[in-house]
PLY file of the C-alpha trace (Angstrom):
ply
format ascii 1.0
element vertex 71
property float x
property float y
property float z
element edge 70
property int vertex1
property int vertex2
end_header
29.31 -19.43 -51.10
25.71 -19.30 -52.32
24.85 -16.62 -49.75
27.77 -14.49 -50.86
26.66 -14.69 -54.48
23.10 -13.72 -53.55
24.46 -10.74 -51.63
26.55 -9.72 -54.62
23.52 -10.07 -56.91
21.43 -7.84 -54.63
24.16 -5.20 -54.50
24.58 -5.38 -58.27
20.83 -4.87 -58.80
20.84 -1.72 -56.68
24.09 -0.38 -58.12
23.12 -0.89 -61.74
19.66 0.60 -61.30
21.22 3.54 -59.45
23.65 4.21 -62.29
20.88 4.01 -64.87
18.71 6.38 -62.85
21.54 8.89 -62.50
22.26 8.76 -66.22
18.60 9.26 -67.15
18.14 12.12 -64.71
21.23 13.90 -65.96
19.95 13.79 -69.52
16.44 14.88 -68.55
17.75 17.61 -66.27
19.93 19.14 -68.97
17.16 19.07 -71.55
14.63 20.27 -69.00
16.74 23.26 -68.02
16.90 24.31 -71.65
13.18 23.81 -72.13
12.32 25.82 -69.02
14.65 28.62 -70.14
12.79 28.88 -73.44
9.27 28.18 -72.16
8.78 28.66 -68.40
5.26 27.18 -68.56
6.76 23.73 -69.17
8.25 23.60 -65.65
5.54 21.35 -64.07
5.88 18.80 -66.87
9.67 18.82 -66.60
9.46 18.19 -62.84
7.25 15.16 -63.48
9.62 13.90 -66.17
12.54 14.34 -63.78
10.77 12.22 -61.15
9.89 9.33 -63.47
13.37 7.71 -63.55
13.16 7.31 -59.77
10.97 4.26 -60.42
14.02 2.53 -61.89
15.87 2.64 -58.56
12.73 1.57 -56.71
12.51 -1.49 -58.96
16.16 -2.18 -58.18
15.43 -2.09 -54.45
12.46 -4.42 -54.89
14.57 -6.89 -56.84
17.31 -6.68 -54.20
14.83 -7.41 -51.42
13.48 -10.38 -53.37
17.02 -11.69 -53.81
17.82 -11.17 -50.13
14.61 -13.02 -49.26
16.12 -16.14 -50.87
19.09 -16.13 -48.45
0 1
1 2
2 3
3 4
4 5
5 6
6 7
7 8
8 9
9 10
10 11
11 12
12 13
13 14
14 15
15 16
16 17
17 18
18 19
19 20
20 21
21 22
22 23
23 24
24 25
25 26
26 27
27 28
28 29
29 30
30 31
31 32
32 33
33 34
34 35
35 36
36 37
37 38
38 39
39 40
40 41
41 42
42 43
43 44
44 45
45 46
46 47
47 48
48 49
49 50
50 51
51 52
52 53
53 54
54 55
55 56
56 57
57 58
58 59
59 60
60 61
61 62
62 63
63 64
64 65
65 66
66 67
67 68
68 69
69 70
């Protein structure tokens, strides 16, 4: 039973961080497209801002691996 709960916790960590990353990237992508349309010189900064939420999913994977390590 304990192993099943740890597996569920690891899956939940990845799923929740994935959903949060997708939500953040959708908001940044929409705003970034508008900003690039008005000022094309902001494109490099928008690309960096679009990549930043990827750290959220990486943290989710790290937490999942730490949870799986307890099994």
